[in-house]
py3Dmol code that shows the C-alpha trace and the ligand (Angstrom):
import py3Dmol

protein = """\
ATOM      1  CA  MET A   1      62.040 208.512  47.943  1.00  0.00           C
ATOM      2  CA  SER A   2      61.627 208.831  51.671  1.00  0.00           C
ATOM      3  CA  ASP A   3      61.280 212.608  51.908  1.00  0.00           C
ATOM      4  CA  LEU A   4      58.705 213.439  49.284  1.00  0.00           C
ATOM      5  CA  LEU A   5      56.803 215.860  51.467  1.00  0.00           C
ATOM      6  CA  GLN A   6      59.308 217.055  54.049  1.00  0.00           C
ATOM      7  CA  MET A   7      56.483 218.678  55.920  1.00  0.00           C
ATOM      8  CA  ASP A   8      56.511 219.367  59.618  1.00  0.00           C
ATOM      9  CA  ALA A   9      54.253 217.241  61.777  1.00  0.00           C
ATOM     10  CA  THR A  10      51.820 220.013  62.770  1.00  0.00           C
ATOM     11  CA  LYS A  11      51.169 221.016  59.176  1.00  0.00           C
ATOM     12  CA  LEU A  12      50.742 217.440  58.060  1.00  0.00           C
ATOM     13  CA  LYS A  13      48.197 216.933  60.834  1.00  0.00           C
ATOM     14  CA  ALA A  14      46.311 220.062  59.785  1.00  0.00           C
ATOM     15  CA  LEU A  15      46.140 218.738  56.215  1.00  0.00           C
ATOM     16  CA  GLU A  16      44.895 215.318  57.327  1.00  0.00           C
ATOM     17  CA  GLN A  17      42.359 216.882  59.666  1.00  0.00           C
ATOM     18  CA  SER A  18      40.949 219.131  56.925  1.00  0.00           C
ATOM     19  CA  PHE A  19      40.552 216.136  54.652  1.00  0.00           C
ATOM     20  CA  TYR A  20      38.802 214.029  57.299  1.00  0.00           C
ATOM     21  CA  LEU A  21      36.323 216.871  57.750  1.00  0.00           C
ATOM     22  CA  VAL A  22      35.351 216.956  54.077  1.00  0.00           C
ATOM     23  CA  GLU A  23      35.614 213.197  53.562  1.00  0.00           C
ATOM     24  CA  GLU A  24      32.261 212.722  55.276  1.00  0.00           C
ATOM     25  CA  ARG A  25      30.758 214.644  52.370  1.00  0.00           C
ATOM     26  CA  GLY A  26      33.308 213.325  49.906  1.00  0.00           C
ATOM     27  CA  GLU A  27      31.283 213.018  46.712  1.00  0.00           C
ATOM     28  CA  GLU A  28      29.530 216.295  47.389  1.00  0.00           C
ATOM     29  CA  PHE A  29      32.990 217.790  47.821  1.00  0.00           C
ATOM     30  CA  THR A  30      34.454 216.457  44.571  1.00  0.00           C
ATOM     31  CA  ALA A  31      31.259 217.369  42.682  1.00  0.00           C
ATOM     32  CA  ALA A  32      31.582 220.934  44.021  1.00  0.00           C
ATOM     33  CA  PHE A  33      35.248 220.879  43.078  1.00  0.00           C
ATOM     34  CA  TYR A  34      34.578 219.998  39.417  1.00  0.00           C
ATOM     35  CA  GLY A  35      31.707 222.516  39.282  1.00  0.00           C
ATOM     36  CA  ARG A  36      34.112 225.189  40.435  1.00  0.00           C
ATOM     37  CA  PHE A  37      36.957 223.986  38.186  1.00  0.00           C
ATOM     38  CA  PHE A  38      34.720 224.190  35.086  1.00  0.00           C
ATOM     39  CA  ASN A  39      33.317 227.536  36.177  1.00  0.00           C
ATOM     40  CA  ILE A  40      36.593 229.342  36.678  1.00  0.00           C
ATOM     41  CA  TYR A  41      38.184 227.539  33.783  1.00  0.00           C
ATOM     42  CA  PRO A  42      35.563 226.926  31.064  1.00  0.00           C
ATOM     43  CA  GLU A  43      38.230 226.019  28.464  1.00  0.00           C
ATOM     44  CA  VAL A  44      38.893 222.776  30.308  1.00  0.00           C
ATOM     45  CA  ARG A  45      35.305 221.526  29.953  1.00  0.00           C
ATOM     46  CA  VAL A  46      35.959 220.132  26.502  1.00  0.00           C
ATOM     47  CA  THR A  47      38.647 217.841  27.946  1.00  0.00           C
ATOM     48  CA  PHE A  48      35.909 216.179  29.999  1.00  0.00           C
ATOM     49  CA  SER A  49      33.251 216.155  27.290  1.00  0.00           C
ATOM     50  CA  ASN A  50      33.144 212.343  27.115  1.00  0.00           C
ATOM     51  CA  THR A  51      33.572 211.844  30.824  1.00  0.00           C
ATOM     52  CA  ASN A  52      30.965 210.326  33.087  1.00  0.00           C
ATOM     53  CA  LEU A  53      31.118 213.026  35.734  1.00  0.00           C
ATOM     54  CA  PRO A  54      29.611 211.139  38.688  1.00  0.00           C
ATOM     55  CA  ASP A  55      32.241 208.424  38.046  1.00  0.00           C
ATOM     56  CA  GLN A  56      34.928 211.088  37.887  1.00  0.00           C
ATOM     57  CA  HIS A  57      33.767 212.565  41.215  1.00  0.00           C
ATOM     58  CA  ARG A  58      34.200 209.135  42.783  1.00  0.00           C
ATOM     59  CA  LYS A  59      37.587 208.582  41.121  1.00  0.00           C
ATOM     60  CA  LEU A  60      38.973 211.875  42.362  1.00  0.00           C
ATOM     61  CA  LEU A  61      37.665 211.188  45.866  1.00  0.00           C
ATOM     62  CA  LYS A  62      39.330 207.794  45.843  1.00  0.00           C
ATOM     63  CA  ALA A  63      42.578 209.337  44.592  1.00  0.00           C
ATOM     64  CA  LEU A  64      42.510 212.004  47.309  1.00  0.00           C
ATOM     65  CA  LYS A  65      41.901 209.323  49.935  1.00  0.00           C
ATOM     66  CA  THR A  66      44.827 207.305  48.626  1.00  0.00           C
ATOM     67  CA  ILE A  67      47.080 210.353  48.516  1.00  0.00           C
ATOM     68  CA  VAL A  68      46.196 211.677  51.976  1.00  0.00           C
ATOM     69  CA  GLY A  69      46.343 208.145  53.371  1.00  0.00           C
ATOM     70  CA  SER A  70      49.874 207.635  52.096  1.00  0.00           C
ATOM     71  CA  LEU A  71      51.463 211.022  52.780  1.00  0.00           C
ATOM     72  CA  ARG A  72      53.349 209.371  55.615  1.00  0.00           C
ATOM     73  CA  ASN A  73      54.350 206.512  53.378  1.00  0.00           C
ATOM     74  CA  PRO A  74      56.296 207.877  50.389  1.00  0.00           C
ATOM     75  CA  ASP A  75      57.136 204.385  49.161  1.00  0.00           C
ATOM     76  CA  VAL A  76      53.446 203.965  48.426  1.00  0.00           C
ATOM     77  CA  LEU A  77      52.721 207.556  47.467  1.00  0.00           C
ATOM     78  CA  GLU A  78      55.415 208.081  44.903  1.00  0.00           C
ATOM     79  CA  PRO A  79      54.672 205.111  42.613  1.00  0.00           C
ATOM     80  CA  TYR A  80      50.964 205.866  42.910  1.00  0.00           C
ATOM     81  CA  LEU A  81      51.512 209.461  41.745  1.00  0.00           C
ATOM     82  CA  GLY A  82      53.839 208.295  38.980  1.00  0.00           C
ATOM     83  CA  GLN A  83      51.125 205.966  37.728  1.00  0.00           C
ATOM     84  CA  LEU A  84      48.470 208.669  37.977  1.00  0.00           C
ATOM     85  CA  GLY A  85      50.737 211.022  36.042  1.00  0.00           C
ATOM     86  CA  ASN A  86      51.210 208.406  33.348  1.00  0.00           C
ATOM     87  CA  GLN A  87      47.460 207.819  33.081  1.00  0.00           C
ATOM     88  CA  HIS A  88      47.053 211.537  32.452  1.00  0.00           C
ATOM     89  CA  LYS A  89      49.852 211.589  29.934  1.00  0.00           C
ATOM     90  CA  ASP A  90      48.474 208.600  28.032  1.00  0.00           C
ATOM     91  CA  ALA A  91      45.005 209.985  27.725  1.00  0.00           C
ATOM     92  CA  TYR A  92      45.000 213.782  27.859  1.00  0.00           C
ATOM     93  CA  VAL A  93      47.190 216.777  27.356  1.00  0.00           C
ATOM     94  CA  VAL A  94      47.567 218.418  30.758  1.00  0.00           C
ATOM     95  CA  ALA A  95      49.525 221.665  30.897  1.00  0.00           C
ATOM     96  CA  ASP A  96      51.071 223.446  33.880  1.00  0.00           C
ATOM     97  CA  THR A  97      48.286 226.020  33.796  1.00  0.00           C
ATOM     98  CA  ASP A  98      45.740 223.186  34.117  1.00  0.00           C
ATOM     99  CA  PHE A  99      47.461 222.043  37.292  1.00  0.00           C
ATOM    100  CA  GLN A 100      47.438 225.596  38.626  1.00  0.00           C
ATOM    101  CA  MET A 101      43.723 226.025  37.968  1.00  0.00           C
ATOM    102  CA  PHE A 102      43.043 222.621  39.489  1.00  0.00           C
ATOM    103  CA  LYS A 103      44.910 223.761  42.587  1.00  0.00           C
ATOM    104  CA  ARG A 104      42.982 226.996  42.838  1.00  0.00           C
ATOM    105  CA  ALA A 105      39.646 225.185  42.506  1.00  0.00           C
ATOM    106  CA  LEU A 106      40.711 222.591  45.090  1.00  0.00           C
ATOM    107  CA  MET A 107      41.807 225.182  47.645  1.00  0.00           C
ATOM    108  CA  ASP A 108      38.659 227.233  47.124  1.00  0.00           C
ATOM    109  CA  THR A 109      36.474 224.152  47.547  1.00  0.00           C
ATOM    110  CA  PHE A 110      38.131 223.450  50.902  1.00  0.00           C
ATOM    111  CA  GLU A 111      37.402 227.040  51.853  1.00  0.00           C
ATOM    112  CA  GLU A 112      33.775 226.680  50.744  1.00  0.00           C
ATOM    113  CA  PHE A 113      33.238 223.485  52.748  1.00  0.00           C
ATOM    114  CA  LEU A 114      35.248 224.297  55.865  1.00  0.00           C
ATOM    115  CA  GLY A 115      35.066 228.072  56.198  1.00  0.00           C
ATOM    116  CA  ASP A 116      37.074 229.135  59.240  1.00  0.00           C
ATOM    117  CA  ASP A 117      37.926 225.505  59.965  1.00  0.00           C
ATOM    118  CA  PHE A 118      40.205 225.645  56.938  1.00  0.00           C
ATOM    119  CA  SER A 119      43.055 227.053  58.993  1.00  0.00           C
ATOM    120  CA  ASP A 120      46.013 228.957  57.592  1.00  0.00           C
ATOM    121  CA  GLU A 121      48.104 225.976  58.547  1.00  0.00           C
ATOM    122  CA  ALA A 122      45.905 223.567  56.591  1.00  0.00           C
ATOM    123  CA  ARG A 123      45.880 225.927  53.606  1.00  0.00           C
ATOM    124  CA  GLU A 124      49.658 226.172  53.598  1.00  0.00           C
ATOM    125  CA  ALA A 125      50.004 222.439  54.008  1.00  0.00           C
ATOM    126  CA  TRP A 126      47.678 221.710  51.071  1.00  0.00           C
ATOM    127  CA  SER A 127      49.415 224.280  48.933  1.00  0.00           C
ATOM    128  CA  GLU A 128      52.833 222.764  49.581  1.00  0.00           C
ATOM    129  CA  ALA A 129      51.606 219.203  49.279  1.00  0.00           C
ATOM    130  CA  TYR A 130      49.726 219.933  46.054  1.00  0.00           C
ATOM    131  CA  ASP A 131      52.821 221.440  44.442  1.00  0.00           C
ATOM    132  CA  LYS A 132      54.809 218.349  45.281  1.00  0.00           C
ATOM    133  CA  ILE A 133      52.036 215.953  44.265  1.00  0.00           C
ATOM    134  CA  SER A 134      51.527 217.649  40.910  1.00  0.00           C
ATOM    135  CA  GLY A 135      55.307 217.902  40.484  1.00  0.00           C
ATOM    136  CA  VAL A 136      55.632 214.122  40.719  1.00  0.00           C
ATOM    137  CA  MET A 137      52.648 213.664  38.397  1.00  0.00           C
ATOM    138  CA  LYS A 138      54.101 216.121  35.891  1.00  0.00           C
ATOM    139  CA  GLY A 139      57.528 214.564  36.203  1.00  0.00           C
ATOM    140  CA  SER A 140      56.205 211.357  34.793  1.00  0.00           C
ATOM    141  CA  VAL A 141      54.139 213.301  32.278  1.00  0.00           C
ATOM    142  CA  GLU A 142      57.193 215.173  31.013  1.00  0.00           C
ATOM    143  CA  SER A 143      59.732 212.406  31.137  1.00  0.00           C
ATOM    144  CA  GLY A 144      57.376 210.016  29.371  1.00  0.00           C
ATOM    145  CA  GLN A 145      58.452 207.186  31.662  1.00  0.00           C
TER     146      GLN A 145
END
"""
ligand_1 = """\
43
LIG
C 46.599 216.538 41.659
C 45.885 216.652 40.553
C 45.021 215.581 39.931
C 44.511 214.425 40.458
C 44.701 213.865 41.867
C 43.744 213.782 39.404
C 43.072 212.579 39.529
C 42.496 211.904 38.485
C 42.001 210.541 38.541
C 42.037 209.624 39.774
C 41.510 210.220 37.333
C 40.903 208.873 36.894
C 42.032 208.056 36.289
C 41.530 206.738 35.746
O 41.108 205.890 36.544
O 41.530 206.573 34.522
C 41.675 211.379 36.480
C 41.263 211.446 35.176
C 41.300 212.607 34.425
N 41.927 213.774 34.769
Fe 42.897 214.162 36.487
N 43.773 214.574 38.284
C 44.534 215.675 38.561
C 44.803 216.714 37.709
C 44.219 216.900 36.493
C 44.348 218.087 35.693
C 45.138 219.338 36.075
C 43.624 217.888 34.563
C 43.500 218.873 33.450
C 42.436 219.206 32.866
C 43.037 216.557 34.653
C 42.232 215.959 33.707
C 41.736 214.677 33.750
C 40.931 214.062 32.692
C 40.488 214.706 31.399
C 40.653 212.753 33.129
C 39.873 211.673 32.351
C 38.427 211.675 32.625
C 37.785 210.534 31.847
O 37.953 209.384 32.223
O 37.129 210.825 30.859
N 43.409 215.987 35.837
N 42.274 212.381 37.203
"""
view = py3Dmol.view(width=600, height=400)
view.addModel(protein, "pdb")
view.setStyle({"model": 0}, {"cartoon": {"style": "trace"}})
view.addModel(ligand_1, "xyz")
view.setStyle({"model": 1}, {"stick": {}})
view.zoomTo()
view.show()
């Protein structure tokens, strides 16, 4: 698919820029993200009860780097997201509400780290991109392919 994101260039730049700003503190960022995710959504904690959290912080950071780094390259992005979706399907039950809570925690963590530097444009771009990213992940979850 060559038009996975269909996002205008200014928005895409705002998204990339916001990620580069938090990437410097990447593991701190993903640790804060999971802290927030478990706080606003305590029910999900049990899903991660056997998880090595520091490893998971690193894995999510790596995934975000891969995703942001390939937004302009859908031929790389799409199979990557399909695979990530399948990994989730194989190992855990992830519902739509989980993806929504994940999104909320992710957006709020950007806000926490960037404050006013998290521009409306960047927020919109992440929101749109996240919906598409999770849509592709869920697509492979639901279709079982
Ligand atoms: C865009 C959204 C998401 C991204 C980018 C993402 C990313 C990842 C990555 C990279 C891994 C490690 C995969 C591996 O190497 O095995 C992982 C594992 C996991 N994810 Fe997600 N994830 C997302 C959404 C979710 C949601 C909504 C849930 C629901 C609770 C979830 C639950 C888990 C669990 C339980 C693991 C396994 C942890 C373990 O190894 O014990 N993820 N995720």
